[in-house]
C-alpha positions, 0 to 999 in steps of 0.5 A, a space after each residue: 682836306 675835301 675839295 672845297 677845303 682844299 689848297 689852293 697853290 701846290 706849295 701850300 699842300 707842299 708847305 703843309 706836309 711833314 717829312 718822312 711821314 709818307 704824305 700824300 698831295 692829291 692834285 686837283 684837276 687844272 693849270 696853275 701858273 707860278 710867278 716864284 720856283 715851287 721847292 719841293 722840300 719835304 721828304 717822302 712826299 708823294 704827289 699824285 693827280 686827281 683821276 690818275 691814270 691819264 696817259 702822260 702823252 696828256 695828262 701833263 695838259 690837265 694837271 700842270 705847273 708853269 709859268 710864263 714870266 720865271 726867266 731865270 729859274 725852274 719852274 719847280 725845283 726837288 730839294 728833298 730825298 725820297 720824293 715822288 710826283 705822278 702824273 704831273 706836268 711843267 712848263 715854263 720860259 727859263 732860257 738861262 744858261 746854266 744847267 738849273 737854269 733853262 728845266 721846267 723842273 730841278 732834281 738838286 741844284 746849284 750846289 745846295 742840294 743833292 736829294 736821295 731817290 727822288 722819283 718820277 713816273 708819267 709825268 709830261 714836259 712840253 715846251 709849248 713854244 715857251 723857252 725852256 732848254 730842258 724839261 727836266 735837269 738832275 744835279 748832283 743828286 742819287 738813285 733817281 729814276 725817271 721813268 714813263 715819263 714824256 719829254 715833246 718840244 712843241 713849238 721848238 725843240 728842247 736842247 735836251 729833255 734831261 739833262 744830269 751832271 754834277 756828283 750823280 750816283 745810280 740813275 735809271 731812265 726807261 720808258 721815256 718818250 722824246 720828242 722833238 728833243 736835239 739830244 733826249 739826254 745829255 750829260 754835263 760834267 760829273 763828279 765822283 765817277 759819273 753817274 752809273 746809269 742806267 738807259 733802257 727802254 726809250 724812244 726818241 722821235 725827231 730827236 737823237 737819244 745821247 751827248 755824252 762826254 767821251 774821256 775815259 771812265 767819265 760816263 760808266 753805264 749801260 745804254 741798252 734796249 732804246 728805240 733811234 731814228 736815227 742810224 748808229 754812231 753820230 746818228 744817234 748821239 754825239 760820237 761814235 759808239 765805240 768812243 763813247 764806250 771808251 768813256 765808260 757806257 756800255 752798248 746792247 741791243 740797241 734798235 736804229 733806223 733801218 
């Protein structure tokens, strides 16, 4: 479609796509305020911004989906396999206490969907003084990648930039920036052997790196080459590295405050 014939909302663009055909939605510049959750439910689509190339620290200001009214649901939910979202911003007012409420963007959720192969790249998740506790929540989804995104508790800290739980496998969290988050990444309860995660190359500013359970083999994965503003052990995690290692996490080449 030409710009003068573009769909008026992101949801209308998604609804017009055909699953697994490689459809691409080009999001025009500007913020979209929503009053109901955008359901990204068409497999294999890609959402990119007009003029892609702006730094992820800023791009979410120009291509954002946000809500000041949704207080029991996320702004957007990904429920289909193979979705790629590039250069978008998500912010919301959801202050709910459950893992899916309180998140601006939910991948999976409420036990009803477990999308495979979702990728977020160059996206921005600002708090903007609203009530979201979490930037992205991942529930029960496998082979997901979150990379080069920015999580920033503007106007108040996030509880976590990324929250992960459920029957989740092969999660990669790579080269993101976390600022003003109590924890950049927070693990909930896992099923099926844990996340088998790779957490690599992230920067944590005014944020601890990770909060994870310490029960035996609960959280298998590799945490490597991240840059932390605090000291090791409880300066950067919810427990000591030795205890978290007992829970299945392997730490390698971490960078801490001198």
